N, CA, C and O atoms as a GROMACS GRO file, in nm:
protein
  436
    1MET      N    1   0.141   1.259   0.036
    1MET     CA    2   0.136   1.203  -0.087
    1MET      C    3   0.008   1.174  -0.136
    1MET      O    4  -0.072   1.131  -0.052
    2ALA      N    5  -0.041   1.190  -0.279
    2ALA     CA    6  -0.159   1.162  -0.318
    2ALA      C    7  -0.160   0.999  -0.380
    2ALA      O    8  -0.072   0.954  -0.454
    3ILE      N    9  -0.258   0.936  -0.340
    3ILE     CA   10  -0.263   0.786  -0.352
    3ILE      C   11  -0.317   0.780  -0.516
    3ILE      O   12  -0.260   0.690  -0.578
    4PRO      N   13  -0.401   0.849  -0.585
    4PRO     CA   14  -0.444   0.806  -0.708
    4PRO      C   15  -0.354   0.800  -0.805
    4PRO      O   16  -0.264   0.885  -0.807
    5GLY      N   17  -0.362   0.701  -0.902
    5GLY     CA   18  -0.270   0.665  -0.993
    5GLY      C   19  -0.243   0.521  -0.999
    5GLY      O   20  -0.322   0.442  -0.947
    6ASN      N   21  -0.136   0.482  -1.060
    6ASN     CA   22  -0.097   0.340  -1.093
    6ASN      C   23   0.021   0.303  -0.991
    6ASN      O   24   0.118   0.377  -0.974
    7TRP      N   25   0.007   0.207  -0.940
    7TRP     CA   26   0.093   0.117  -0.862
    7TRP      C   27   0.131  -0.018  -0.873
    7TRP      O   28   0.052  -0.099  -0.922
    8LEU      N   29   0.245  -0.054  -0.832
    8LEU     CA   30   0.320  -0.194  -0.858
    8LEU      C   31   0.286  -0.231  -0.721
    8LEU      O   32   0.346  -0.165  -0.637
    9LEU      N   33   0.190  -0.338  -0.669
    9LEU     CA   34   0.189  -0.396  -0.554
    9LEU      C   35   0.233  -0.533  -0.546
    9LEU      O   36   0.196  -0.616  -0.628
   10GLN      N   37   0.318  -0.562  -0.443
   10GLN     CA   38   0.382  -0.686  -0.425
   10GLN      C   39   0.350  -0.756  -0.280
   10GLN      O   40   0.382  -0.704  -0.174
   11TYR      N   41   0.292  -0.861  -0.290
   11TYR     CA   42   0.257  -0.909  -0.178
   11TYR      C   43   0.285  -1.057  -0.145
   11TYR      O   44   0.279  -1.132  -0.243
   12ASP      N   45   0.316  -1.119  -0.016
   12ASP     CA   46   0.372  -1.228   0.030
   12ASP      C   47   0.273  -1.272   0.135
   12ASP      O   48   0.290  -1.222   0.246
   13TRP      N   49   0.167  -1.363   0.119
   13TRP     CA   50   0.077  -1.443   0.218
   13TRP      C   51   0.178  -1.517   0.306
   13TRP      O   52   0.279  -1.553   0.244
   14ASP      N   53   0.174  -1.544   0.423
   14ASP     CA   54   0.230  -1.609   0.510
   14ASP      C   55   0.376  -1.556   0.552
   14ASP      O   56   0.445  -1.620   0.632
   15SER      N   57   0.422  -1.429   0.490
   15SER     CA   58   0.560  -1.370   0.496
   15SER      C   59   0.659  -1.471   0.487
   15SER      O   60   0.742  -1.487   0.577
   16ALA      N   61   0.655  -1.544   0.378
   16ALA     CA   62   0.755  -1.657   0.331
   16ALA      C   63   0.871  -1.609   0.277
   16ALA      O   64   0.977  -1.671   0.286
   17GLY      N   65   0.858  -1.485   0.210
   17GLY     CA   66   0.973  -1.424   0.175
   17GLY      C   67   0.965  -1.462  -0.004
   17GLY      O   68   1.070  -1.460  -0.068
   18THR      N   69   0.846  -1.490  -0.064
   18THR     CA   70   0.831  -1.500  -0.200
   18THR      C   71   0.700  -1.405  -0.223
   18THR      O   72   0.587  -1.433  -0.183
   19TYR      N   73   0.735  -1.295  -0.291
   19TYR     CA   74   0.633  -1.180  -0.352
   19TYR      C   75   0.562  -1.202  -0.460
   19TYR      O   76   0.633  -1.232  -0.556
   20ASP      N   77   0.443  -1.200  -0.483
   20ASP     CA   78   0.373  -1.180  -0.610
   20ASP      C   79   0.367  -1.042  -0.653
   20ASP      O   80   0.415  -0.954  -0.582
   21SER      N   81   0.314  -1.016  -0.762
   21SER     CA   82   0.317  -0.883  -0.810
   21SER      C   83   0.167  -0.860  -0.871
   21SER      O   84   0.118  -0.952  -0.936
   22VAL      N   85   0.107  -0.763  -0.856
   22VAL     CA   86  -0.018  -0.735  -0.936
   22VAL      C   87  -0.013  -0.544  -0.962
   22VAL      O   88   0.054  -0.472  -0.887
   23ASN      N   89  -0.077  -0.501  -1.052
   23ASN     CA   90  -0.085  -0.366  -1.083
   23ASN      C   91  -0.216  -0.323  -1.014
   23ASN      O   92  -0.317  -0.392  -1.012
   24VAL      N   93  -0.203  -0.199  -0.956
   24VAL     CA   94  -0.327  -0.178  -0.908
   24VAL      C   95  -0.343  -0.011  -0.947
   24VAL      O   96  -0.244   0.062  -0.960
   25THR      N   97  -0.479   0.033  -0.963
   25THR     CA   98  -0.500   0.161  -0.999
   25THR      C   99  -0.593   0.202  -0.901
   25THR      O  100  -0.691   0.137  -0.866
   26PHE      N  101  -0.552   0.333  -0.850
   26PHE     CA  102  -0.647   0.384  -0.748
   26PHE      C  103  -0.728   0.492  -0.820
   26PHE      O  104  -0.671   0.554  -0.911
   27HIS      N  105  -0.828   0.515  -0.796
   27HIS     CA  106  -0.922   0.614  -0.857
   27HIS      C  107  -0.945   0.722  -0.764
   27HIS      O  108  -0.938   0.694  -0.645
   28ARG      N  109  -0.971   0.839  -0.799
   28ARG     CA  110  -1.010   0.954  -0.696
   28ARG      C  111  -1.143   0.949  -0.628
   28ARG      O  112  -1.175   1.018  -0.531
   29ASP      N  113  -1.225   0.852  -0.693
   29ASP     CA  114  -1.353   0.825  -0.618
   29ASP      C  115  -1.359   0.732  -0.498
   29ASP      O  116  -1.464   0.696  -0.445
   30GLY      N  117  -1.220   0.690  -0.456
   30GLY     CA  118  -1.194   0.596  -0.347
   30GLY      C  119  -1.211   0.453  -0.392
   30GLY      O  120  -1.218   0.369  -0.302
   31THR      N  121  -1.218   0.420  -0.498
   31THR     CA  122  -1.216   0.299  -0.550
   31THR      C  123  -1.087   0.240  -0.622
   31THR      O  124  -1.010   0.313  -0.684
   32TRP      N  125  -1.073   0.133  -0.613
   32TRP     CA  126  -0.933   0.061  -0.665
   32TRP      C  127  -0.968  -0.053  -0.761
   32TRP      O  128  -1.079  -0.105  -0.754
   33THR      N  129  -0.886  -0.090  -0.843
   33THR     CA  130  -0.891  -0.190  -0.957
   33THR      C  131  -0.765  -0.259  -0.946
   33THR      O  132  -0.665  -0.200  -0.906
   34SER      N  133  -0.765  -0.387  -0.980
   34SER     CA  134  -0.622  -0.461  -0.998
   34SER      C  135  -0.631  -0.519  -1.134
   34SER      O  136  -0.734  -0.521  -1.203
   35SER      N  137  -0.504  -0.571  -1.171
   35SER     CA  138  -0.488  -0.646  -1.286
   35SER      C  139  -0.537  -0.771  -1.290
   35SER      O  140  -0.571  -0.830  -1.393
   36GLU      N  141  -0.543  -0.830  -1.132
   36GLU     CA  142  -0.591  -0.967  -1.125
   36GLU      C  143  -0.750  -0.988  -1.139
   36GLU      O  144  -0.803  -1.098  -1.134
   37GLY      N  145  -0.822  -0.860  -1.158
   37GLY     CA  146  -0.970  -0.851  -1.153
   37GLY      C  147  -1.019  -0.825  -1.012
   37GLY      O  148  -1.139  -0.849  -1.000
   38PHE      N  149  -0.958  -0.783  -0.897
   38PHE     CA  150  -1.001  -0.733  -0.786
   38PHE      C  151  -1.052  -0.592  -0.777
   38PHE      O  152  -1.002  -0.510  -0.854
   39GLN      N  153  -1.133  -0.558  -0.704
   39GLN     CA  154  -1.166  -0.434  -0.672
   39GLN      C  155  -1.213  -0.400  -0.547
   39GLN      O  156  -1.244  -0.493  -0.473
   40GLY      N  157  -1.225  -0.283  -0.505
   40GLY     CA  158  -1.271  -0.242  -0.371
   40GLY      C  159  -1.257  -0.112  -0.349
   40GLY      O  160  -1.252  -0.035  -0.446
   41ARG      N  161  -1.248  -0.063  -0.216
   41ARG     CA  162  -1.252   0.087  -0.192
   41ARG      C  163  -1.121   0.100  -0.107
   41ARG      O  164  -1.070   0.005  -0.048
   42TRP      N  165  -1.075   0.220  -0.108
   42TRP     CA  166  -0.954   0.263  -0.030
   42TRP      C  167  -0.973   0.404   0.023
   42TRP      O  168  -1.036   0.492  -0.036
   43GLU      N  169  -0.897   0.419   0.168
   43GLU     CA  170  -0.914   0.535   0.191
   43GLU      C  171  -0.775   0.580   0.281
   43GLU      O  172  -0.710   0.494   0.340
   44GLN      N  173  -0.748   0.689   0.283
   44GLN     CA  174  -0.616   0.752   0.335
   44GLN      C  175  -0.629   0.852   0.445
   44GLN      O  176  -0.678   0.964   0.428
   45VAL      N  177  -0.583   0.807   0.559
   45VAL     CA  178  -0.592   0.925   0.678
   45VAL      C  179  -0.444   0.935   0.711
   45VAL      O  180  -0.372   0.842   0.748
   46GLU      N  181  -0.408   1.070   0.691
   46GLU     CA  182  -0.273   1.112   0.709
   46GLU      C  183  -0.188   1.012   0.635
   46GLU      O  184  -0.188   0.992   0.513
   47GLY      N  185  -0.117   0.954   0.724
   47GLY     CA  186   0.010   0.841   0.666
   47GLY      C  187  -0.045   0.702   0.648
   47GLY      O  188   0.034   0.613   0.617
   48LEU      N  189  -0.164   0.678   0.663
   48LEU     CA  190  -0.225   0.539   0.691
   48LEU      C  191  -0.316   0.531   0.571
   48LEU      O  192  -0.396   0.614   0.527
   49LEU      N  193  -0.280   0.398   0.526
   49LEU     CA  194  -0.370   0.367   0.384
   49LEU      C  195  -0.441   0.248   0.424
   49LEU      O  196  -0.385   0.181   0.511
   50GLN      N  197  -0.563   0.204   0.375
   50GLN     CA  198  -0.651   0.076   0.397
   50GLN      C  199  -0.719   0.061   0.283
   50GLN      O  200  -0.781   0.151   0.228
   51LEU      N  201  -0.710  -0.057   0.243
   51LEU     CA  202  -0.769  -0.124   0.105
   51LEU      C  203  -0.876  -0.246   0.170
   51LEU      O  204  -0.855  -0.338   0.248
   52ASN      N  205  -0.972  -0.211   0.115
   52ASN     CA  206  -1.080  -0.316   0.144
   52ASN      C  207  -1.135  -0.373   0.003
   52ASN      O  208  -1.144  -0.300  -0.096
   53PHE      N  209  -1.167  -0.491   0.003
   53PHE     CA  210  -1.195  -0.580  -0.110
   53PHE      C  211  -1.344  -0.576  -0.112
   53PHE      O  212  -1.406  -0.578  -0.005
   54THR      N  213  -1.413  -0.569  -0.243
   54THR     CA  214  -1.544  -0.579  -0.289
   54THR      C  215  -1.576  -0.758  -0.263
   54THR      O  216  -1.519  -0.845  -0.328
   55ASP      N  217  -1.676  -0.783  -0.160
   55ASP     CA  218  -1.716  -0.926  -0.175
   55ASP      C  219  -1.600  -1.024  -0.092
   55ASP      O  220  -1.597  -1.147  -0.105
   56SER      N  221  -1.507  -0.947  -0.007
   56SER     CA  222  -1.416  -1.036   0.065
   56SER      C  223  -1.383  -0.967   0.193
   56SER      O  224  -1.392  -0.844   0.195
   57SER      N  225  -1.344  -1.036   0.308
   57SER     CA  226  -1.297  -0.973   0.424
   57SER      C  227  -1.161  -0.924   0.430
   57SER      O  228  -1.116  -0.863   0.528
   58THR      N  229  -1.085  -0.957   0.303
   58THR     CA  230  -0.955  -0.913   0.318
   58THR      C  231  -0.933  -0.762   0.302
   58THR      O  232  -0.985  -0.681   0.226
   59VAL      N  233  -0.832  -0.746   0.408
   59VAL     CA  234  -0.774  -0.597   0.420
   59VAL      C  235  -0.652  -0.562   0.404
   59VAL      O  236  -0.576  -0.625   0.478
   60TYR      N  237  -0.595  -0.475   0.328
   60TYR     CA  238  -0.466  -0.439   0.342
   60TYR      C  239  -0.458  -0.300   0.435
   60TYR      O  240  -0.542  -0.210   0.425
   61SER      N  241  -0.344  -0.295   0.526
   61SER     CA  242  -0.315  -0.157   0.583
   61SER      C  243  -0.176  -0.156   0.575
   61SER      O  244  -0.103  -0.254   0.584
   62GLY      N  245  -0.138  -0.024   0.554
   62GLY     CA  246  -0.014   0.027   0.537
   62GLY      C  247   0.025   0.165   0.558
   62GLY      O  248  -0.064   0.248   0.574
   63LEU      N  249   0.169   0.207   0.561
   63LEU     CA  250   0.200   0.335   0.602
   63LEU      C  251   0.255   0.379   0.492
   63LEU      O  252   0.343   0.311   0.439
   64VAL      N  253   0.214   0.501   0.438
   64VAL     CA  254   0.268   0.583   0.311
   64VAL      C  255   0.373   0.666   0.343
   64VAL      O  256   0.371   0.740   0.442
   65ALA      N  257   0.476   0.657   0.258
   65ALA     CA  258   0.605   0.702   0.257
   65ALA      C  259   0.641   0.769   0.126
   65ALA      O  260   0.720   0.708   0.054
   66SER      N  261   0.596   0.885   0.084
   66SER     CA  262   0.620   0.955  -0.038
   66SER      C  263   0.587   0.840  -0.142
   66SER      O  264   0.482   0.788  -0.104
   67SER      N  265   0.624   0.791  -0.234
   67SER     CA  266   0.581   0.687  -0.339
   67SER      C  267   0.604   0.547  -0.296
   67SER      O  268   0.628   0.462  -0.382
   68LEU      N  269   0.599   0.521  -0.193
   68LEU     CA  270   0.608   0.377  -0.131
   68LEU      C  271   0.521   0.355  -0.029
   68LEU      O  272   0.504   0.443   0.056
   69VAL      N  273   0.450   0.228  -0.024
   69VAL     CA  274   0.372   0.209   0.109
   69VAL      C  275   0.421   0.072   0.137
   69VAL      O  276   0.449  -0.006   0.047
   70THR      N  277   0.430   0.049   0.246
   70THR     CA  278   0.426  -0.074   0.315
   70THR      C  279   0.346  -0.122   0.430
   70THR      O  280   0.310  -0.045   0.520
   71GLY      N  281   0.318  -0.247   0.428
   71GLY     CA  282   0.217  -0.287   0.533
   71GLY      C  283   0.201  -0.422   0.552
   71GLY      O  284   0.288  -0.501   0.514
   72ASN      N  285   0.078  -0.463   0.618
   72ASN     CA  286   0.046  -0.595   0.643
   72ASN      C  287  -0.098  -0.606   0.615
   72ASN      O  288  -0.174  -0.510   0.625
   73MET      N  289  -0.145  -0.752   0.571
   73MET     CA  290  -0.277  -0.759   0.530
   73MET      C  291  -0.337  -0.895   0.610
   73MET      O  292  -0.268  -0.976   0.672
   74THR      N  293  -0.469  -0.900   0.596
   74THR     CA  294  -0.515  -1.018   0.657
   74THR      C  295  -0.654  -1.068   0.597
   74THR      O  296  -0.715  -0.978   0.539
   75THR      N  297  -0.706  -1.172   0.600
   75THR     CA  298  -0.832  -1.212   0.542
   75THR      C  299  -0.940  -1.233   0.688
   75THR      O  300  -1.053  -1.281   0.673
   76PHE      N  301  -0.896  -1.197   0.808
   76PHE     CA  302  -0.944  -1.238   0.924
   76PHE      C  303  -0.983  -1.374   0.944
   76PHE      O  304  -1.037  -1.404   1.051
   77GLY      N  305  -0.962  -1.468   0.849
   77GLY     CA  306  -0.987  -1.601   0.874
   77GLY      C  307  -0.875  -1.687   0.907
   77GLY      O  308  -0.886  -1.810   0.911
   78GLY      N  309  -0.757  -1.620   0.933
   78GLY     CA  310  -0.628  -1.685   0.955
   78GLY      C  311  -0.519  -1.662   0.879
   78GLY      O  312  -0.407  -1.684   0.926
   79ALA      N  313  -0.536  -1.612   0.748
   79ALA     CA  314  -0.438  -1.586   0.648
   79ALA      C  315  -0.398  -1.428   0.681
   79ALA      O  316  -0.479  -1.337   0.695
   80ARG      N  317  -0.238  -1.416   0.691
   80ARG     CA  318  -0.180  -1.295   0.714
   80ARG      C  319  -0.061  -1.305   0.605
   80ARG      O  320  -0.019  -1.400   0.540
   81GLY      N  321  -0.020  -1.155   0.611
   81GLY     CA  322   0.096  -1.150   0.528
   81GLY      C  323   0.179  -1.033   0.521
   81GLY      O  324   0.185  -0.979   0.631
   82SER      N  325   0.242  -0.977   0.435
   82SER     CA  326   0.327  -0.848   0.434
   82SER      C  327   0.316  -0.816   0.271
   82SER      O  328   0.328  -0.897   0.179
   83TRP      N  329   0.293  -0.686   0.264
   83TRP     CA  330   0.322  -0.631   0.130
   83TRP      C  331   0.370  -0.476   0.115
   83TRP      O  332   0.369  -0.395   0.208
   84PHE      N  333   0.405  -0.452   0.000
   84PHE     CA  334   0.447  -0.325  -0.033
   84PHE      C  335   0.408  -0.269  -0.168
   84PHE      O  336   0.369  -0.348  -0.254
   85MET      N  337   0.416  -0.140  -0.195
   85MET     CA  338   0.375  -0.104  -0.348
   85MET      C  339   0.468   0.035  -0.357
   85MET      O  340   0.511   0.112  -0.271
   86VAL      N  341   0.478   0.029  -0.507
   86VAL     CA  342   0.561   0.152  -0.552
   86VAL      C  343   0.493   0.199  -0.664
   86VAL      O  344   0.462   0.130  -0.760
   87ARG      N  345   0.467   0.338  -0.647
   87ARG     CA  346   0.409   0.431  -0.752
   87ARG      C  347   0.475   0.393  -0.887
   87ARG      O  348   0.596   0.374  -0.896
   88GLN      N  349   0.390   0.384  -0.990
   88GLN     CA  350   0.436   0.350  -1.125
   88GLN      C  351   0.419   0.483  -1.230
   88GLN      O  352   0.432   0.483  -1.352
   89ASP      N  353   0.392   0.570  -1.160
   89ASP     CA  354   0.391   0.715  -1.244
   89ASP      C  355   0.446   0.834  -1.148
   89ASP      O  356   0.374   0.930  -1.120
   90PRO      N  357   0.558   0.823  -1.106
   90PRO     CA  358   0.623   0.936  -1.012
   90PRO      C  359   0.609   1.062  -1.065
   90PRO      O  360   0.610   1.072  -1.188
   91PRO      N  361   0.594   1.168  -0.991
   91PRO     CA  362   0.597   1.305  -1.017
   91PRO      C  363   0.722   1.342  -1.112
   91PRO      O  364   0.701   1.411  -1.211
   92ALA      N  365   0.828   1.305  -1.087
   92ALA     CA  366   0.941   1.353  -1.191
   92ALA      C  367   0.932   1.297  -1.311
   92ALA      O  368   0.984   1.362  -1.402
   93ALA      N  369   0.865   1.162  -1.349
   93ALA     CA  370   0.823   1.142  -1.478
   93ALA      C  371   0.727   1.195  -1.539
   93ALA      O  372   0.712   1.165  -1.657
   94ARG      N  373   0.650   1.274  -1.486
   94ARG     CA  374   0.515   1.320  -1.530
   94ARG      C  375   0.556   1.478  -1.546
   94ARG      O  376   0.511   1.546  -1.639
   95ASN      N  377   0.644   1.528  -1.448
   95ASN     CA  378   0.666   1.666  -1.469
   95ASN      C  379   0.780   1.693  -1.549
   95ASN      O  380   0.832   1.804  -1.540
   96GLY      N  381   0.832   1.599  -1.635
   96GLY     CA  382   0.967   1.630  -1.713
   96GLY      C  383   1.098   1.593  -1.645
   96GLY      O  384   1.098   1.523  -1.543
   97ARG      N  385   1.191   1.632  -1.694
   97ARG     CA  386   1.339   1.572  -1.649
   97ARG      C  387   1.382   1.588  -1.530
   97ARG      O  388   1.371   1.699  -1.479
   98ALA      N  389   1.439   1.485  -1.459
   98ALA     CA  390   1.478   1.510  -1.316
   98ALA      C  391   1.620   1.595  -1.341
   98ALA      O  392   1.684   1.602  -1.445
   99HIS      N  393   1.649   1.659  -1.208
   99HIS     CA  394   1.760   1.752  -1.198
   99HIS      C  395   1.898   1.674  -1.175
   99HIS      O  396   2.006   1.732  -1.184
  100LEU      N  397   1.886   1.546  -1.146
  100LEU     CA  398   1.990   1.444  -1.113
  100LEU      C  399   1.969   1.318  -1.215
  100LEU      O  400   1.858   1.274  -1.245
  101ASP      N  401   2.090   1.267  -1.261
  101ASP     CA  402   2.075   1.133  -1.339
  101ASP      C  403   2.047   1.030  -1.255
  101ASP      O  404   2.000   1.058  -1.145
  102LEU      N  405   2.069   0.897  -1.288
  102LEU     CA  406   2.036   0.776  -1.231
  102LEU      C  407   2.157   0.751  -1.128
  102LEU      O  408   2.147   0.691  -1.020
  103ALA      N  409   2.272   0.807  -1.181
  103ALA     CA  410   2.401   0.787  -1.071
  103ALA      C  411   2.401   0.904  -0.989
  103ALA      O  412   2.504   0.917  -0.924
  104GLY      N  413   2.303   1.004  -0.970
  104GLY     CA  414   2.304   1.134  -0.891
  104GLY      C  415   2.397   1.219  -0.908
  104GLY      O  416   2.456   1.280  -0.819
  105GLN      N  417   2.418   1.226  -1.048
  105GLN     CA  418   2.505   1.343  -1.106
  105GLN      C  419   2.409   1.448  -1.176
  105GLN      O  420   2.299   1.417  -1.222
  106ALA      N  421   2.457   1.563  -1.180
  106ALA     CA  422   2.390   1.662  -1.280
  106ALA      C  423   2.330   1.601  -1.395
  106ALA      O  424   2.400   1.530  -1.467
  107ALA      N  425   2.206   1.619  -1.420
  107ALA     CA  426   2.151   1.560  -1.539
  107ALA      C  427   2.211   1.650  -1.652
  107ALA      O  428   2.227   1.772  -1.640
  108ARG      N  429   2.243   1.579  -1.761
  108ARG     CA  430   2.277   1.662  -1.887
  108ARG      C  431   2.149   1.720  -1.971
  108ARG      O  432   2.038   1.668  -1.978
  109SER      N  433   2.185   1.819  -2.020
  109SER     CA  434   2.062   1.891  -2.105
  109SER      C  435   2.067   1.820  -2.234
  109SER      O  436   1.987   1.850  -2.323
   0.00000   0.00000   0.00000
């Protein structure tokens, strides 16, 4: 799965069960930016994704599965948590109408 594009990232520091959301844009040059004003570099090796922050020791690492990524994050200063993100521009939406509708039935013309 190609990472570049727009994603909705939900994160939960301390894995307390309360997620906050942020929009993240991954650029083809290996950089990313967020709607909270953060930025950094990203790298994908096979099914693993790592996000590094500019001017911060925070690292997000996760497993890529199609249009979903899930993983853990740390500041290396004691804070830890979990996160997941979902692609906001899925291939079916970009390439036209899906062959099945929302209920899993054959799409109507």
